[in-house]
Residue, then its C-alpha position, 0 to 999 in steps of 0.5 A: m116332325t118337331p122335337t115337341l111332337l116326337t116327345a108327345l108320340a113317345i109319351g103316348f107309346l111308351g106310357s101306354t102300358h099305364c093305359i092298359g092298366m087303367c083302360g083295359g077294363i073299360v075296353g072289355a066292358l065296351n065289347a061285352g055290351l055290343p049287340p050279339f051280331h056285332a060282338r061275333s064279328n072281329l071287324l065290327k069290334a075293331i071298328y067300335n074300338l076305333l070309334y071309342n078311341a077316336g072319341r077319346i083322342v078328340s077330347y084330348c085335342l079339345a083339352g090341348a087346344g084349351l090349355g094352348l089358348l090359355a097359355e097364349q092369353s097368359s103371355a099378355l100378363a105381367i107375371n108371365a114376363i117376370l116368370p114363365v110359369g107355364e113353361l116351368i110347370a110343363g118342364a116339371f111335369l115332363i121330368a116327373l113323367g120321365f121318372y115314371i116312364g123309366g120306372w124310377n118313381s111313380a109320384i106322377i100318379w098323384l095327379e090322378r087323385l087331383g083329377q078325381y074332383f073334376w071326373k066326378f062331374i064328367q063320369p055321369f055323362g057316360k051312362h047315356f052311352m051304356p050299354v054300347q048299342s051303336p057306333a055313336h054310343a062308342f064315340g060318345l063313350g070315348l069322348v067321356w073316357g078322354w077326361l078320365p083322370c090320368g097322370l100320363v095325359y096330364s103330362a102330355l097336356a103340360l107339353a101342349m101348354t108350352t106351344g102357346s097356341a090352341t092349334d098347336g096344343a091340339v096337334v100335340m094331343l092328337v100325336f100323343g093320342l095316336g101314340t097310345l093307339p097301338v097297344l089299345m087297339v091291337m089284340g092277342p099276340a100282337a098286344t102281348f108283343l108290344k106290351n113286352l117291348i115297351q116294358k123292356s128296362t133298357l128301352r123304358r130307361g132310355a125313353g124316360m131319360a129322353v123325356m126328362l132331358f126335354g123337361v129340363y130343356t123346356a124349363v131352362t129355355a123358358f127364361e130365354p127372351h121370346e121372339h114376339g117380345a123382342n119384336h115388340e121391343r124393336a117396334a116400340p121406338h119406331g112407334h114412339s117416334s111417330e107420335 
């Protein structure tokens, strides 16, 4: 697994305590609205939760693909040749996220306030799937949930943007989403164990420092010549001589 994907996985898993605070109530509402027969079955509840999270991760992948494609197209712009805007933004997001994961600063939460402007247009679609009466409802509600304003998700999207590819951006967000699954899927003592593990200060600080260093690395290497640009420069003389 590449360093980028490992970072995405770490962001998802180590930041998932933030997910519990934001999404725990949503998961509770999902289970409360299930048909009586389904609500009495732990297996069926687990299936519903899995579908709910699958819809959420699909939305993450769509957003990652969109930003990856945007970054890919922006590479043709003159401004990108002068200043690698996408990589610098991603580096800044990752550094801020590292501070958040390490427990040193929560400034990244301001991103969620910005996301509220977009969320107000998406949120009404969730009403079509409530109450949850079928697996399709659970998956549909998950699709809407995936656009819930979340600084953790936005940081992962910034990482996806550095790939400069729609496919790779989607894969980054898939890995990030899988990283959030353990805490959001497990219940009872297992959930408590994972939550306590993630909240251990030594682990959080180490992970936060690692994410920050990757952010610094992303920003610094953004100024290095891109290989496709070098190939273009090498090809130019040959093309000129053939005219």
